[in-house]
C-alpha positions as CSV (number, residue, x, y, z in Angstrom):
1,M,0.5,-44.6,-14.9
2,L,-0.2,-41.3,-16.7
3,P,0.3,-38.0,-14.9
4,Q,-2.8,-36.2,-13.8
5,I,-3.4,-32.6,-15.0
6,A,-5.4,-30.5,-12.5
7,G,-6.7,-33.6,-10.9
8,L,-8.2,-34.9,-14.1
9,G,-7.5,-38.4,-15.3
10,P,-6.9,-39.5,-18.9
11,G,-10.6,-40.3,-19.4
12,E,-11.8,-36.8,-18.4
13,I,-9.2,-35.2,-20.6
14,A,-10.2,-37.3,-23.6
15,L,-13.9,-36.4,-22.9
16,I,-13.0,-32.6,-22.8
17,L,-11.0,-32.9,-26.0
18,A,-13.9,-34.7,-27.7
19,V,-16.4,-32.0,-26.6
20,L,-14.1,-29.3,-27.9
21,V,-13.8,-31.0,-31.3
22,L,-17.6,-31.3,-31.5
23,L,-18.2,-27.7,-30.6
24,F,-15.5,-26.0,-32.7
25,G,-14.6,-28.5,-35.3
26,A,-11.2,-29.9,-36.0
27,S,-10.2,-27.1,-38.4
28,K,-10.9,-24.4,-35.8
29,L,-8.8,-25.9,-32.9
30,P,-5.4,-25.0,-34.3
31,E,-6.6,-21.4,-34.9
32,L,-7.9,-21.2,-31.4
33,A,-4.6,-22.5,-30.0
34,R,-2.7,-19.9,-32.1
35,G,-4.9,-17.1,-30.9
36,S,-4.5,-18.2,-27.3
37,G,-0.8,-18.3,-27.7
38,R,-0.7,-14.8,-29.2
39,A,-2.9,-13.5,-26.4
40,L,-0.6,-15.0,-23.7
41,R,2.5,-13.6,-25.5
42,I,1.0,-10.1,-25.6
43,F,-0.1,-10.4,-21.9
44,K,3.4,-11.5,-20.9
45,A,5.0,-8.6,-22.8
46,E,2.6,-6.0,-21.3
47,T,3.2,-7.3,-17.7
48,K,7.0,-7.2,-18.3
49,G,6.6,-3.6,-19.6
50,L,4.7,-2.6,-16.5
51,M,7.4,-4.1,-14.2
52,D,10.1,-2.3,-16.2
53,D,8.1,1.0,-15.7
54,D,8.1,0.4,-12.0
55,D,11.9,-0.1,-12.0
56,E,12.3,3.3,-13.8
57,D,10.5,5.0,-10.9
58,V,13.4,4.2,-8.6
59,K,15.9,7.0,-8.4
60,P,19.1,6.3,-10.4
61,Q,22.3,5.7,-8.4
62,R,24.7,8.7,-8.5
63,S,28.4,8.4,-8.6
64,P,30.4,9.7,-5.6
65,E,31.5,12.7,-7.7
66,Q,27.8,13.6,-8.5
67,R,26.9,13.3,-4.8
68,E,29.8,15.5,-3.8
69,I,28.8,18.2,-6.3
70,Q,25.2,18.1,-5.1
71,A,26.2,18.3,-1.5
72,N,28.8,21.1,-2.1
73,P,27.8,23.0,-5.2
74,P,30.6,25.1,-6.8
75,T,30.6,28.8,-5.7
76,L,31.2,31.8,-7.8
77,D,34.5,33.5,-7.5
78,A,34.7,36.9,-5.7
79,E,34.7,38.9,-8.9
80,T,31.7,37.2,-10.4
81,E,29.8,37.6,-7.1
82,R,30.6,41.3,-7.0
83,R,29.4,41.8,-10.6
84,A,26.2,39.9,-9.9
85,A,25.6,42.1,-6.8
86,E,26.2,45.2,-8.8
87,R,23.7,44.0,-11.5
88,R,21.1,43.3,-8.9
89,A,21.6,46.7,-7.3
90,A,21.3,48.4,-10.7
91,E,18.1,46.5,-11.4
92,H,16.7,47.5,-8.0
93,R,17.5,51.2,-8.7
94,D,15.9,51.1,-12.1
95,D,12.7,49.4,-10.7
96,P,10.0,52.2,-10.3
97,A,8.1,50.3,-7.7
């Protein structure tokens, strides 16, 4: 017994193939099959690309060191903070507004 494809028996499949040969000609069928294969390959590549794009939207995992630095950013030493405060004060004095 032959396996059925989409509920079609061997007789129906043979009839469909005969109609295709009559409509397109025997020389066009391989070209149609190649074109269909290319289209399916392109479609598969594009859907895979879309799925990869979705994966890139997920935030990257950070290392424990990166999480620690983000949670506790390094502070400036006292001398650097004093200079920055003096610079801001000087800019404020020079501001005519």
